[in-house]
C-alpha positions in Angstrom: 119.5 124.8 48.2 122.6 123.5 47.4 121.2 120.8 44.7 119.7 123.4 42.8 122.2 126.0 43.3 119.6 128.7 44.3 122.2 129.6 47.1 124.3 131.1 44.6 121.7 134.0 43.8 119.8 134.4 47.5 120.5 137.2 49.4 122.7 136.0 53.2 122.8 138.4 56.0 126.3 138.3 56.9 128.1 136.9 59.3 129.4 138.5 62.5 132.2 137.1 64.2 133.1 139.4 66.3 129.7 140.6 68.2 129.8 138.7 71.7 126.3 136.7 72.0 123.6 136.8 74.4 125.6 136.0 78.3 124.7 132.5 79.5 123.0 132.7 83.3 123.0 130.0 85.5 120.2 128.2 87.1 118.3 129.4 89.8 116.6 126.9 92.6 113.2 127.2 93.2 111.9 128.5 96.6 110.5 125.3 97.4 113.8 123.5 96.9 115.7 126.1 98.7 113.2 125.4 101.9 113.6 121.4 101.2 117.2 122.0 101.4 117.0 123.8 104.7 114.5 121.8 105.9 116.6 118.6 105.2 119.6 120.3 106.6 117.8 120.8 110.0 116.1 117.2 109.9 120.1 115.3 109.4 121.1 118.1 112.0 118.7 116.2 114.3 120.6 112.6 113.7 117.2 111.7 111.1 118.2 109.3 108.0 116.4 109.9 104.9 113.4 107.2 103.5 114.1 106.4 99.9 111.1 108.1 98.5 111.7 107.9 94.8 108.8 105.5 94.4 105.4 107.6 93.4 103.1 104.5 92.9 102.1 102.7 95.7 99.8 99.5 96.6 96.8 100.4 98.8 97.9 97.7 101.0 101.2 99.9 101.7 99.7 103.3 101.6 96.1 101.9 103.5 96.2 98.5 104.6 99.6 98.4 106.3 98.4 101.5 108.3 95.4 100.0 109.9 92.8 102.2 108.0 89.8 100.6 107.2 88.9 99.4 103.5 85.7 101.3 103.6 87.5 104.3 104.6 86.2 107.4 102.4 90.3 108.3 101.9 90.0 105.2 99.5 87.1 106.5 97.1 88.1 107.6 93.8 87.0 111.1 94.4 90.1 111.3 97.1 92.5 109.3 95.6 94.4 108.5 91.9 93.7 104.9 91.2 96.2 103.2 88.5 94.5 101.6 85.5 97.6 100.0 83.8 99.1 98.2 85.6 95.9 98.0 88.1 97.3 95.4 90.7 100.6 95.3 92.4 102.6 92.0 91.8 103.2 91.0 95.8 103.4 91.8 99.3 105.2 89.9 101.7 102.5 87.0 102.3 103.2 86.4 105.9 102.7 90.1 107.0 99.2 90.3 104.6 97.9 88.0 106.9 98.9 89.4 109.8 97.8 92.7 108.5 94.1 90.9 107.5 93.9 89.4 111.2 94.4 92.6 112.6 91.6 94.1 110.5 89.3 91.6 110.7 89.2 90.5 114.8 92.2 92.5 116.2 94.4 90.1 116.6 96.3 89.5 119.6 96.3 93.2 120.1 93.6 93.4 122.8 91.9 95.4 119.8 88.4 94.1 118.2 89.4 95.0 114.7 87.1 96.8 112.7 85.0 93.2 112.3 84.6 93.3 108.0 85.9 91.0 105.6 89.3 92.1 104.1 89.7 91.8 100.3 92.8 91.4 98.6 91.4 92.7 95.4 91.3 96.2 97.7 94.7 95.6 99.4 96.4 95.1 95.6 95.3 97.7 94.0 97.9 100.7 92.8 97.8 104.2 93.4 99.6 107.5 93.7 100.6 107.7 97.0 98.7 110.0 99.2 101.2 110.6 102.1 104.8 109.6 102.3 103.5 107.5 104.9 103.4 104.1 102.9 107.1 104.6 102.9 107.1 105.1 106.7 105.3 101.6 106.9 107.7 99.7 104.6 110.9 101.3 106.2 109.6 100.3 110.2 108.5 96.9 108.8 112.1 96.7 107.2 113.5 97.6 110.5 111.2 95.0 112.4 113.0 92.6 110.3 116.4 93.3 109.6 119.3 90.8 110.4 120.4 91.5 114.2 117.1 92.5 115.0 115.3 95.8 115.8 117.6 98.7 116.6 116.1 102.6 117.1 116.1 104.6 114.3 114.9 107.9 113.3 113.5 108.3 109.9 112.3 111.3 107.7 111.0 112.3 104.3 110.2 115.5 102.0 108.6 114.1 98.8 105.4 114.4 96.6 102.3 113.1 97.2 99.0 113.2 95.8 95.3 114.0 96.0 92.0 114.5 94.5 91.4 117.6 95.7 89.8 120.3 94.0 92.5 123.3 93.3 92.6 126.7 94.8 94.4 129.1 96.4 95.4 126.9 99.3 94.8 123.5 97.8 96.8 121.4 95.0 96.3 117.7 93.4 100.1 117.5 94.1 102.0 118.6 96.9 105.0 118.0 99.2 104.7 116.5 102.4 107.3 116.7 105.0 107.7 113.6 107.4 109.9 112.5 110.7 109.4 109.6 113.1 111.3 108.0 115.3 110.9 104.2 116.7 112.3 103.8 120.2 111.6 101.6 123.2 109.3 103.1 125.6 108.6 106.6 124.1 105.5 108.8 125.4 103.6 111.6 124.3 106.4 114.2 126.0 109.1 112.5 123.7 106.7 113.5 120.7 105.9 117.1 121.7 109.7 117.6 122.2 111.1 116.7 119.0 108.2 118.9 117.6 109.2 121.5 119.6 112.9 121.0 118.9 112.1 121.0 115.0 110.0 124.0 114.8 112.3 126.2 117.0 115.3 125.6 114.4 112.7 127.1 111.4 112.0 130.0 114.0 108.6 129.1 115.5 108.3 129.1 118.9 104.7 129.1 119.5 103.2 126.2 119.3 99.6 124.9 120.3 98.3 120.8 120.1 94.7 120.2 119.7 93.4 116.6 120.0 92.4 114.8 116.8 91.6 111.5 115.3 93.7 109.6 113.0 93.3 106.0 112.1 96.7 104.6 112.7 97.9 107.2 115.4 96.3 107.2 119.0 96.8 109.6 120.8 96.8 112.2 117.8 97.3 115.8 117.6 97.2 119.2 115.2 99.8 121.4 115.7 99.0 125.0 115.5 101.5 128.2 115.3 101.0 131.6 115.8 101.3 133.5 112.7 102.7 136.9 113.7 101.8 138.9 110.1 98.2 137.0 110.3 98.1 137.5 113.7 96.1 134.8 114.8 97.1 130.4 115.3 97.5 128.2 112.2 97.1 125.0 111.7 100.9 123.7 110.2 100.8 120.2 110.8 99.5 116.8 112.3 101.4 113.9 114.7 100.6 111.2 116.6 102.0 108.0 118.0 101.2 104.8 115.8 98.8 102.6 116.8 99.2 98.6 118.2 97.1 97.6 116.0 99.9 99.2 112.9 103.0 98.2 114.6 102.2 94.6 116.0 101.8 92.4 112.3 105.0 94.4 111.6 106.8 92.4 114.0 108.2 95.2 116.6 109.0 94.7 119.6 106.4 94.9 122.2 107.4 97.9 124.2 108.5 99.6 121.0 106.9 102.6 119.9 106.8 104.9 117.3 106.1 108.7 117.4 105.5 110.4 114.3 104.5 114.2 112.4 104.2 115.8 109.1 103.6 119.0 107.3 103.4 120.5 103.9 106.4 122.2 102.5 104.4 124.5 100.8 102.4 126.2 103.3 106.2 127.3 105.4 107.3 128.6 102.1 104.4 130.7 101.1 105.0 132.0 104.8 108.5 132.3 104.1 108.3 134.2 100.6 104.8 136.0 101.3 103.2 134.0 98.9 99.2 134.3 99.4 98.0 132.0 96.3 99.6 128.4 96.3 99.1 128.0 92.5 101.7 131.2 92.1 104.4 128.8 94.0 103.9 125.5 92.3 102.5 124.1 88.9 102.2 125.9 85.5 101.6 129.5 86.6 104.8 130.6 88.7 106.7 133.2 86.9 110.6 132.6 86.1 111.0 136.0 87.5 110.4 135.0 91.0 112.5 131.8 91.0 115.4 133.9 89.6 114.6 136.8 92.6 113.6 134.6 95.3 116.4 135.2 98.2 118.2 132.7 99.9 116.0 130.9 102.0 117.6 130.9 106.0 115.7 130.2 109.1 116.2 132.0 112.5 117.3 128.9 114.7 115.4 129.8 117.8 116.7 126.5 120.1 120.1 128.5 120.3 118.3 131.1 123.0 117.4 128.3 124.9 
């Protein structure tokens, strides 16, 4: 237009240098981030240290094998897990630790267990995947804790981050969601310590009525499902899972024999849906989220029921 001179005869809208523009509004926190911030504050108040969970791609070794989960487990099939095509395999894992984990799977090592009695496959262990749980990070932190300079020191860890599972999406399930996980590593812990820690956490978010049901997990024994009473639904609802890590998982790491690790976890989405009265999880997380809900969602505040005890 400048080169041709057309600007000389083209009508332009006059500039208005007086009218104010559209006011710039501040950003808004998503409801999940509000609940996440409250959970982080509660766990830090309880003395937990946050684990680094910024690596979403893990090897099958850390995600499954180090947890004493057999290589034939259905969760390791492609219909349950997202495997990575490029790079398809991890570069390395700690070799001495790998051999101890392999021996534990095949024979039970010196733990008194008989293991799973199968031929442990290196190729299966080195497959890359999108982590299916943040326990893949927990196993790495426990391994570092066992082999740190100065030896083992009791520790409390937690994480709140994304995990990925090849699931059919519906009103209560997503392929990508958030897991809240806490663990305590210390000498001579018991099932009572686990129940007490869980009750303390849930009281701090206002849930006082809890029930525990025996369950099975490949890497915890004993294992318990956690149920909380939902006053709106007038029924008991599963809100988490828990257990004590098995000796077959802890011994190859090099932890002292009398060290026990208690752990529990839950999704971040379920308490957020309850808190903000959201019935469909796809309205909370994903491409269907309405920006208006993000702008109008109130501040998240849990009533600390533990203050009454």
